[in-house]
C-alpha positions as CSV (number, residue, x, y, z in Angstrom):
1,M,-21.7,69.5,73.5
2,D,-24.2,66.8,71.7
3,L,-23.3,63.1,71.4
4,Q,-22.4,63.3,67.7
5,D,-20.0,66.0,68.6
6,Q,-18.6,64.0,71.5
7,L,-18.0,60.8,69.3
8,K,-16.1,62.9,66.8
9,N,-14.0,64.0,69.4
10,L,-13.1,60.1,70.4
11,F,-12.8,58.8,66.6
12,P,-11.9,61.7,64.7
13,E,-11.2,59.4,61.9
14,H,-14.6,57.4,61.7
15,K,-16.9,58.8,58.9
16,P,-20.1,58.1,59.7
17,E,-22.4,55.8,57.3
18,V,-25.9,57.9,56.2
19,S,-28.6,55.8,56.4
20,D,-32.2,56.9,55.4
21,T,-34.3,55.8,58.0
22,N,-37.2,55.6,56.2
23,D,-35.6,52.8,53.9
24,M,-34.6,50.8,57.3
25,E,-38.5,49.1,57.7
26,N,-38.1,47.6,54.1
27,S,-34.5,46.2,54.6
28,G,-34.2,42.5,55.1
29,I,-38.4,42.1,54.1
30,W,-38.7,39.2,51.9
31,M,-40.9,40.4,48.9
32,Q,-43.7,38.0,47.5
33,E,-45.7,37.8,44.2
34,D,-48.6,36.3,45.4
35,P,-50.9,39.1,47.1
36,I,-51.5,39.7,51.2
37,I,-54.9,39.6,51.6
38,C,-56.5,42.3,53.5
39,K,-59.9,41.7,55.6
40,Y,-62.3,43.1,58.2
41,E,-63.8,41.0,60.8
42,K,-66.0,42.0,63.7
43,R,-64.8,40.4,66.4
44,K,-67.2,40.3,70.0
45,G,-68.6,43.4,68.7
46,K,-65.1,45.5,68.0
47,P,-63.5,45.8,64.6
48,I,-60.2,44.1,63.8
49,T,-58.2,44.3,60.4
50,I,-56.3,40.8,59.4
51,L,-53.4,40.4,57.0
52,E,-52.5,37.2,56.0
53,G,-51.3,35.1,53.1
54,Y,-47.2,36.2,53.7
55,N,-44.9,32.8,52.7
56,G,-41.9,34.3,54.1
57,A,-40.2,34.2,57.7
58,N,-42.1,35.1,60.3
59,E,-39.8,37.0,61.8
60,D,-40.3,39.5,58.5
61,F,-43.9,39.4,59.2
62,K,-43.4,40.6,62.7
63,A,-41.7,42.9,62.0
64,L,-43.9,43.9,59.4
65,A,-46.8,44.0,62.1
66,K,-44.8,46.0,64.3
67,A,-44.3,48.5,61.8
68,I,-47.6,49.1,61.1
69,K,-48.5,48.9,64.8
70,T,-46.2,51.8,65.7
71,K,-47.3,53.5,62.4
72,L,-50.9,53.2,63.2
73,S,-50.4,54.1,67.4
74,V,-53.0,50.9,67.6
75,G,-52.7,47.5,69.7
76,G,-52.4,44.1,67.7
77,S,-50.6,40.8,67.6
78,F,-49.4,37.9,65.6
79,K,-50.8,34.7,65.6
80,D,-51.0,31.4,63.3
81,D,-49.1,33.5,59.9
82,K,-51.9,36.3,60.7
83,I,-51.6,40.1,61.9
84,I,-54.5,41.1,63.9
85,I,-54.9,44.4,63.7
86,Q,-57.6,46.0,66.7
87,G,-59.5,48.0,64.3
88,D,-61.0,49.2,60.7
89,Y,-57.6,50.6,59.4
90,R,-57.8,48.6,56.2
91,D,-57.3,51.7,53.7
92,K,-54.6,53.0,55.7
93,I,-52.5,49.3,56.2
94,M,-52.9,48.8,52.0
95,Q,-51.7,51.8,51.7
96,M,-48.3,51.4,53.8
97,L,-48.0,47.9,52.3
98,K,-48.1,49.2,48.5
99,D,-45.5,51.8,49.3
100,K,-43.4,49.1,50.3
101,G,-43.9,46.7,47.2
102,F,-46.1,44.4,48.3
103,N,-49.2,43.0,46.4
104,V,-52.5,43.8,48.6
105,K,-56.0,42.2,47.7
106,R,-58.8,43.3,49.8
107,V,-61.2,41.4,50.9
108,G,-65.1,41.7,51.9
109,G,-66.7,45.1,52.6
């Protein structure tokens, strides 16, 4: 007996809500008309991808950073209203942001 069956036994009148897990990342993130700048730099000889130009709430931008880092399985940070991703993932990040509905502008290289 799995967890769903146990919950049905405990709460027989409850109707579970159907939610799309892919849509959960988009919920609550403020969309903007200005493009997000996606640029490439090298710091101490290592490549990094920087995202900047988001003018919504910091919590939304942090959630977006976490989603990108989780999807790409890479490290990174959120500092000074910028997302810093370790490695050159401009193409993948730009495609992810476009799929979410953001305008993205590639800068440098």
